[in-house]
C-alpha positions in Angstrom: 0.0 0.0 0.0 1.3 3.5 -0.8 2.2 5.6 2.2 -0.1 8.3 1.1 -3.5 8.2 -0.4 -4.3 10.6 -3.3 -6.8 13.2 -2.3 -9.1 12.8 -5.2 -10.9 10.0 -7.0 -9.4 7.0 -5.3 -10.3 3.8 -3.4 -8.0 2.0 -1.0 -8.1 -0.9 1.5 -6.1 -0.3 4.6 -5.3 -3.6 6.2 -5.2 -3.3 10.0 -6.3 -5.3 13.0 -7.7 -2.2 14.7 -9.1 0.9 13.1 -6.2 3.4 13.4 -4.3 4.0 10.1 -7.5 4.2 8.1 -9.0 6.7 10.5 -5.7 8.7 10.6 -5.7 8.9 6.7 -9.3 10.2 6.7 -8.7 12.7 9.5 -5.7 14.1 7.6 -7.8 14.6 4.5 -10.5 16.3 6.6 -7.9 18.6 8.1 -6.9 19.4 4.5 -10.5 20.5 3.7 -12.4 17.3 2.8 -15.8 16.4 4.3 -15.9 13.1 5.9 -18.4 10.3 6.4 -17.4 7.5 8.7 -19.3 4.2 8.8 -17.8 2.0 11.4 -18.5 -1.0 13.7 -17.1 1.0 16.7 -18.9 4.1 17.9 -16.7 7.1 17.0 -18.3 9.7 19.3 -15.2 10.2 21.4 -12.5 10.1 18.8 -13.7 10.0 15.2 -15.8 13.1 15.1 -13.2 15.4 16.5 -12.2 16.0 12.9 -15.0 18.2 11.7 -16.8 18.3 9.3 -17.3 14.5 9.7 -20.5 12.6 10.0 -20.4 9.3 11.8 -22.7 6.3 11.4 -22.5 3.3 13.7 -23.0 -0.2 12.3 -25.3 -1.9 14.8 -28.6 -3.7 15.1 -29.6 -1.2 17.8 -32.1 1.5 16.8 -31.3 5.2 17.2 -29.9 8.3 15.7 -26.8 7.9 13.6 -27.1 4.1 13.7 -27.2 2.0 10.5 -28.1 -1.7 10.5 -25.5 -4.0 9.0 -28.2 -5.7 6.9 -29.2 -2.3 5.3 -26.7 -2.4 2.4 -29.0 -0.5 0.0 -29.5 2.3 2.5 -25.8 2.3 3.3 -25.0 2.6 -0.4 -27.4 5.5 -0.8 -25.9 7.3 2.2 -22.4 7.0 0.8 -23.3 7.8 -2.8 -25.4 10.8 -1.7 -22.5 12.0 0.5 -20.0 11.6 -2.3 -22.2 13.4 -4.9 -23.1 16.3 -2.7 -19.7 17.1 -1.2 -17.0 18.4 -3.5 -14.2 16.9 -1.5 -15.7 13.8 0.1 -13.8 11.2 2.0 -15.7 8.0 3.1 -14.4 5.5 5.6 -15.9 2.1 5.9 -14.9 -0.2 8.7 -16.6 -3.4 9.7 -16.6 -5.2 6.4 -16.3 -8.6 8.2 -19.6 -7.7 10.0 -21.3 -6.8 6.7 -20.1 -10.0 5.1 -21.5 -12.0 8.0 -24.9 -10.3 7.7 -25.2 -10.1 3.9 -22.7 -12.5 2.3 -19.5 -11.6 0.3 -21.3 -11.1 -3.0 -23.6 -8.4 -1.7 -20.8 -6.6 0.0 -18.6 -6.7 -3.1 -21.5 -5.1 -5.1 -21.6 -2.3 -2.5 -17.8 -1.8 -2.7 -17.9 -1.7 -6.5 -20.7 0.8 -6.5 -19.0 3.2 -4.0 -15.6 2.8 -5.6 -17.2 3.8 -8.9 -18.9 6.8 -7.3 -15.7 7.9 -5.6 -13.7 7.8 -8.9 -16.5 9.5 -10.8 -16.9 12.4 -8.3 -13.3 12.8 -7.2 -13.8 11.4 -3.7 -11.7 9.2 -1.6 -13.1 5.8 -0.3 -11.1 4.1 2.4 -12.0 0.6 3.6 -10.4 -0.5 6.8 -10.4 -4.2 7.4 -8.6 -6.9 9.4 -7.1 -9.4 6.9 -7.0 -12.0 9.7 -10.8 -12.2 9.6 -11.0 -13.3 6.0 -9.9 -16.3 4.0 -7.3 -15.8 1.2 -9.9 -16.0 -1.6 -12.1 -13.4 0.1 -9.2 -11.1 0.5 -8.2 -11.5 -3.1 -11.7 -10.6 -4.2 -12.0 -7.6 -1.9 -8.6 -6.3 -3.1 -9.6 -6.8 -6.8 -12.9 -5.0 -6.3 -11.0 -1.9 -5.0 -8.0 -2.1 -7.4 -10.2 -2.4 -10.5 -11.7 1.0 -9.7 -8.3 2.7 -9.6 -7.3 1.7 -13.1 -8.5 4.7 -15.0 
């Protein structure tokens, strides 16, 4: 993985056991003037939203404000696509892909990733996917990497 992520029209998987580098990359882009949308398995109230302007959605089966169910992939895709198309310099962070795969299956999650990567490239946004490679089999990892890499070949 390159040490820096381009600030426009790019998708990248950040492989990490805990959400840290992916969050740092997105925070740096926000400090540089991007608008951020963070969709994560962990609640980011305390640390993730310090980088304004950032909107955070928590992946959970609970019901409430700023909570998105992991089985609501269509709604999630709409949130991300709308955010990308309405913010000139958008950065979207997705963490919890293992949870999404558990709830929806790999094929459906790959469709979502392809969709959002295409949106990011089309609108000059940055899409960062933070995932723990230890939670996936080798074939799953290859497919996830290909889904993201194919969008960056323009």
